[in-house]
N, C-alpha and C positions, 0 to 999 in steps of 0.2 A: 461508629467514628462518630468523634464529638464535634461540636460547632464552636468551641471555645478558641480563642485566639492562640493558646498554648498549643492545642490539640491540632489545629490548622498548621501550624509552624513545623511541628512535628511530621507531618504528612508533605508540607513541602520539602522537607529534609529527606524523607523517604524516597520522593521522586529524586531527588538530587544524588541519591546513592545508587540509582539504577543507570549503570555505564550505558545500557542500550539505548535508553530515551534520546540523547543528544542524535544518535544516527537514525534514529527512527523520524525524529522530525526534519532531518534533513532529506532523509529519502522521502517523505511527503511532498515536501517543497520542489524537488529535483522532478518527482514524477508529474506532479500536477501543474507545475510553473507558476504556484503561487508561492509568495516570498515572506509569509509569516505563519508560524505555527506554533502551538504551545498545549501543554498539559496543563490542565487548570483543576484547582480543588474548589468544586461548586457545592454550595449548601443552601439553603433557601434565603439566606442573608448576604452570604458572601461569594465573590468571584475572586479567586487568589490563584495568581500563575505560578506555578511548580516548575516548570522548565519551559525555555522560550528559545526559538530559532527566529531570529529578525534581520530581514535583509532590505526592510523598508524604514526602518527607523521608528517604529510605533512606539518606542519607548518603556514598554514594560521589561521588568527584569523578575527572576524568581521572588516571591514573596510580595510582588507588588498587587495592587487590588484594583477593582474596577466596580461601579455600581452595578449589582447583579441584576438589576431590573433594568438595566440598560443594554443587556446581553441577550443573544438568541439562546444562550446556554440555559437560562432559566426555564426556556420552554421544553429543552431537551430533557432537561431534569425531571419536568413536570409528566412528560410523555412517555419518558424512556425511547424515543424514537429519534432517527438521525434528522438533521437538515442540511439540504445541500442545495445551494443557490449559485447558478451558472452566471448569470447576469442581472443583478438585483435592480438597476433602473429600468430594465424592459419585464421584469417580472411582476405579473398582476399583484400577486399577493404581497411582496416585499419591496414594491418601488418606493412605497410611501412609509414604511416601515421605520420607527425610531432609532433602531440600531445601525440599520444600512446608512441612513441619512447623518446621524451623529458621527460615526467613525468613518464617513466617505469609504465604503466598500462596495465592489460589484460583486465578487466571487467569495463563496463562504460555505464552510463545511463544519459541522459539529458533530460528533457521535458520544454517546454515554461510556464512561467507564464504570463498570458494576462489578462489585466483588462476587465471588462464588457464592456466598451466603446472602446476596440479593441487597447487600448495603451500596448505596450510591457514593462514589469517590468522587467523581467530578466530568470532565470532558476533555476529549482529544479533538482540538479545533484548529483550523487554519483560515486565513484571511488574505484579500489582496484588494487595492484599488483597480485593478484591472479585470476584466472578465475571464473566466476559466470554465473550461468543461470538466465540472466536478459531480454533476448528478449520475455521471455513467456508473452502472451496477458495478463493474472493476474497481473502480474507484473507492467508491463507499465501502466494497468489500475489503478493500485494504485497510480504509481507516478502521473498519470494525475489527479485523485481525489484530492490529497494532493496538487497539484498546483493551482486548481480552489478553493479550502478551503484558501488555503492562500492568493488569489488575492481577495476573498470574505472578508477575514477577513481584509485585508487593506483596502478595500473600506468602510467596516463597521467603521473600526476606525477612517478613514478620515472624515466620515459624524459626527461622534461623536464629534471629535475636532472641527468641523466646526460650531457644533451646540453649543458646550461649549462656543467658541469663541463668537458666535452671542450673547449668553445668558450674557457674562460678557460684551459685547459692549451695550447691551440692558440695564444692570444693571447701568452701567455708563451713559447712555442715561437718563434712568429713575431719576438717581438722580439729573442731570442736570435740566430736566424737573421739578422735586419737589422744586429744589431751584428758578426756575423761576415762578411756582404756588405761591411759598411762597412770592416771592417779590411783586407779584400783589395782593397776598390775606392779606398781612400784611406791607409789607415794604412801599408799595405806599399809603395805607389807612391811615397811620398815618400822615404824610405831608398834606395827602388830608383832614384829619380831622381839622388840624391846618388852612388850607386855609378856610374851611367851616366856623370855629369860627371866624376868622378874619371878612369874609364877615357877619357874623352876627353882630359882633361888632359895624363895619362900618356902616351897615343899621339902627342900633339904636341911634348912637350919631352923626351921619352927618344930617346937615340941608340943605346943598346946593343940589338941585333937582338932578344937573348933576352927583355928588358925590353919591348919592342916587341910582342912575340908575346903577353906576358901582359897587356899592356894590351888588347889585341885579343880576347884570351879572355874578358876581364872584359867587354867590350862584347857579346860574343856571348851569354854567359850572361845577362847582363841582358835582351837582346833576348826570348832563350828565356823566362826567368822572367816577362817582361812579359806575354808570350803566352799562358803557364799561367793567369795571373790573369784575362786577359781572357776564357779558355775558361771558366774558372769562373764567372765573372759570366754571361756566356751561357747555360750550363747552368742556373744558379739560375732565370732568367727562363723558362727552358723548361719546369722542373719547376713553377714557380708557376702555369703554366697560361695566361700570357699570351703565351707565345711571344717570338721575337726581333723585336722592332721594326725596320721598315724607314723610312726618309724616301726616297719616289720623287721623284726631280729630272730636270730635263732635264739632261743630260751631254755636252759636245763633245770632252772629251778623255781617252774611255776608253782608246784606243790608250796614250796617254803614262803613264795611271793603272797599266795592267797592266805596261807595260815597266818602270815603276819598280818594282814587285812582284820581277819575276824579276831585276831587277839586283840587289836587295836580298839575294834568296836565293842568287844567285851569288857576291856579295860574301862571303857568310857560308861558302862552300864552294867555294872557288875551285880546287879540284881536280877538281870534278865539271863534268861537261858539260851545259848546258840548251840544248835548240835551241828556238828560238821562231820561231811564224809567227803575227804579229798583224795582223790587218786589220779594222780597225773605223774608218771614214772618215767616219761620219756620227753626227748627235746620237741619242741615244737615251735613254729615261726608266728609271732604275735608282737603287738606292742605291749610288753607285759606291765606298763605303768598305766596305760589306758585299761586293760583287762582288769587290773586291781581296782581302778576307779569305778568301772561298772559294778565289780562285786561289792565294793563299800557302798554304793548308792542304793544298789538292791535290797542289801541285808540293812542298811540303816532306815530304807522305807517300809521293810517289814517290822523293825523293831518299833517304829511308829505307829503304824497303823494295825499291827496285830494285837490280840488280847495281850493286856498287861500281864497277865498270869501265864499266858501260854509260850511255849517254846518256838525259836525260829531256827529251822532246818536249812543248811546251806551244803550243796553238793558240788564236786566239780570232778569232771572226768572226759575221757577220750570215748567219742563214739564215731567210728569210722574216721573221717577225716577232719571231725570238728571236735573244738573244744566245748563241752557243754556245761553251762551254770544253771543251777536251780536254785531258787529260794522259795521256800514256803512258810507261809503264817497262817494261824487260825483268825478267827474274830470275824466281824462283822464284812461280808463279800463285798466287793464293788458292784455296783449296780449293772446290769445286763447292757442297758443301753449305753454306759458310759465307758466300756471297755476299749471301744475304738477312739478313745479321745486322751486315754492317759499317757500316750506319749507326746502330746503335744505341749507347747510350753506354757508354762503358769497354771495348768492345770492342777486343781486339787480335788480328792475325793470329797465330796459334799456332807459325807457322815463321818469325817476325821474329827476328833476332838483337839488334836495337837495341831497348830498352824504354824510350826517352825518352817525356815527355808523359803524359797521363793517359788518353788513348784516347778523347779528347772531339772531337778535329778534324774527322772525318767526320760524327760525328752533329750539330755545329753547322754544318757545311757544308748538310746535309740541311736544317736549320731554317731557313737563311737562304735556300736556293734556295726552300723552302715558302713563306715569307712573300712571296716574288715571286711566288708561284703558278706556279713553274716545276717541273722535275724534274731528278734526277741518277738515274744508272746506272751500271752498272760492267759490264765483261766480263775475264776473266782465264782465259788458258791459255797452253800452252807454247809455241804457235805464234805466236800473236797479241801475247803479252805482255798486261799489265793496262793498261786504257783505262777513265777516269773519264769521262763526259760529263755536263757540267752545261747546262741550257737553263733561261735567263732571258726572260720575255717582256717587251719593251722598248718596247711601245706606252705611249700615255699614261696609259692607265688601269692599267699592268701594277701588280700588287700592291696596288693601292687600297685595297680593302675589307678586306685583312688587316694593315694597318698599325697599330702601337699607337695612333696617334691616333684612328683609326677605331672601334678594338675597344673603347677605354676612354670612349668618348662625348663626345671631347672633350679628353681629357689628353694631355699631352705626350708624344711617341714616346719610346720607352725608349732609352737611349745606353749604350756600353758603360762609362760612366764613372758612371751612375747607383748610387746606394746601395740596390738593390732588396731585397724581401724574398726570402726563398726556398730554400735548399739542404738541402731536407728529405732527409735520407739519404744525402749525396753520400759521404762518407767509408766510411760501412756499404757502401753498394752497392758502391763502388769495389773494396772488398776482396773482396767475394763474386763480382763479375762473372766471365765468363769470359774466357780470355786473348785478345788481340786482335793486329790490325794497326795 
């Protein structure tokens, strides 16, 4: 607690906000027969009234000050022990004391108000020009308990004020995050769509092979930027705590949906070999869009980090009641001590030569699979290569109790286009995160 005039004024207001204080002061006066009681903020330089009950016309009001050296409160502050005087003029110690003489008082009580952490706030005190039996242990105990109650209420109110301020700050920060997500989810997509359309038109109308190649590069980069935006939006939902929403539906075209994903990746990298074995011939229950997203991220990751001349192998099939996706690539394996880190956000394989992306792909895969109540695992060594295995339960109740709809008590499940809250510390975390694949 500070000693500046501004800080003391804040403390006076803090006492003024405690509704119980006027009642406590009145109870003290009625119990002891004394006619003046006060809560004072006391420092080594100042004595300031914070709350007053005055039936003798002493003249102090909240904010009023006395010379601290003229009061007995300064002695209480130094010793942190209460002072109680029944009849000052007949008391050997206080009959000639400057305070009792100056203020013409006969009865006096002052007890310290000390916060839980040991900080000295001030004093709970009472005075009267007439004698009063205030040295009784029961009277002093009441003063001490009231002083403790005042300290506790001050701390509770301070904590509540801090919490309210934090909530206001968080609300303001949330509004800024919402605007940021809205920009990513909408404002950036509009010009991106225009760029994509331009690339399509150029690819159709140009005949110069070099210019056609440039148009193709435009389309490729648009797809990559759109994927980055999607990853950031998904990561924002995870950081918000709601997780990635899934909409489980019965799907009978899983094989064609996964084939389309592989075809798109192959078209983007025609020089690479992607070997596929997709055998899903029956209806299953899943969020097919999210399953496609997992397949795309895993295969893209394998193309990026596998050897440039080696193939990537993708398989999909039903094992029991699970849809199982596996992705294999050769090349330098992931270090053993990094295998438990690769599904964290912003993690990159330290040996990777290609640094594209934000390092969110595998993390988002793990969150999508988690939303399906599935599992994802990885093995990586020189002999067997690197193998990611994703398992999705595909029964009718697959992922039922973790969909955004169920978590929100009826609210619409989140989609990748929603302008959600959230991206607390994304850029800061990204800059400080460890290197990854």
